[in-house]
C-alpha positions as CSV (number, residue, x, y, z in Angstrom):
1,M,205.0,38.1,48.5
2,R,203.0,40.7,50.5
3,A,203.6,44.4,50.0
4,R,205.3,45.9,53.0
5,R,203.7,49.0,54.6
6,K,205.2,51.9,56.4
7,D,204.8,52.1,60.2
8,G,202.6,54.9,61.5
9,N,205.6,56.9,62.7
10,H,207.7,56.4,59.6
11,A,207.2,59.9,58.2
12,A,208.0,61.5,61.6
13,I,211.1,59.5,62.0
14,K,212.3,60.4,58.4
15,A,211.5,64.0,58.9
16,A,213.3,64.2,62.3
17,L,216.5,62.6,60.8
18,E,216.5,64.9,57.9
19,A,215.9,67.9,60.2
20,M,219.0,66.8,62.1
21,G,221.0,66.7,59.0
22,A,220.9,63.1,58.0
23,S,220.0,61.8,54.5
24,V,217.3,59.2,54.5
25,C,216.6,56.7,51.7
26,D,213.2,54.7,51.9
27,V,213.8,51.1,51.2
28,Y,210.9,49.6,53.1
29,Q,209.4,47.9,50.0
30,L,212.5,45.9,49.3
31,P,212.6,42.6,51.0
32,G,215.6,41.9,53.3
33,V,216.7,45.6,53.4
34,L,214.7,46.9,56.5
35,D,212.9,50.3,56.3
36,I,215.5,53.1,55.7
37,I,219.1,53.7,55.1
38,V,220.4,56.7,57.1
39,G,223.5,58.5,55.9
40,Y,225.3,60.8,58.3
41,Q,228.9,62.1,58.5
42,G,230.0,59.6,55.8
43,V,228.4,56.6,57.5
44,D,225.4,54.7,56.2
45,V,223.2,52.6,58.6
46,R,220.3,50.5,57.8
47,C,217.4,50.9,60.2
48,E,214.1,49.3,61.1
49,I,211.3,51.5,62.1
50,K,208.9,50.2,64.8
51,D,205.8,52.2,65.9
52,P,205.7,52.6,69.7
53,A,201.9,53.0,69.4
54,Q,201.6,49.4,68.5
55,P,201.5,46.7,71.1
56,L,204.9,44.9,71.8
57,S,203.7,41.9,69.9
58,K,203.5,43.9,66.7
59,R,206.9,45.6,67.3
60,N,208.8,42.4,67.4
61,L,211.3,41.8,64.6
62,T,209.9,39.5,61.9
63,P,211.9,36.4,61.1
64,A,213.2,38.2,57.9
65,E,214.2,41.2,60.0
66,K,216.0,39.1,62.6
67,N,217.9,37.4,59.7
68,V,219.0,40.8,58.5
69,F,220.3,41.7,61.9
70,A,222.0,38.4,62.5
71,T,223.8,38.1,59.0
72,W,224.5,41.7,58.0
73,K,228.3,42.1,57.8
74,G,228.3,46.0,57.7
75,H,227.4,48.3,60.6
76,T,224.8,46.8,63.0
77,P,221.3,48.0,62.0
78,F,219.4,50.0,64.4
79,I,215.7,50.0,65.5
80,L,214.2,53.5,65.6
81,E,210.9,54.1,67.4
82,T,211.1,57.7,68.6
83,V,212.8,61.0,67.7
84,E,215.1,60.4,70.8
85,D,216.2,57.2,69.1
86,C,217.1,59.2,66.0
87,R,219.2,61.6,68.1
88,K,221.0,58.5,69.7
89,L,221.6,57.0,66.3
90,L,223.3,60.2,65.0
91,K,225.2,60.7,68.2
92,H,226.4,57.1,67.9
93,I,227.6,57.8,64.4
94,L,229.1,61.1,65.3
95,F,231.2,59.8,68.1
96,G,232.4,56.7,66.4
97,I,230.1,53.9,65.6
98,N,232.9,51.2,66.0
99,R,233.9,52.3,69.5
100,H,230.4,51.5,70.9
101,R,230.3,47.9,70.0
């Protein structure tokens, strides 16, 4: 199995989430877990980070990532590319993650 690497914007996404008051746990090296787990207001959400500097073909979900999105029975995972995506995620959590499905 290949070692997973961080996306180029991983540190910036993590720093932005933490600056906004979220907890962030790096799990990108664990297979089948996506890149990070974000905790905010008592809710944990798994997130996949994609680098918008990469071409679209490199930002597609891998088959393993697609499987996580399709089979995970907890909160739907999110894809984060930008700081604005981080704001949207935390707003989504703050205003009721289940009301927006």
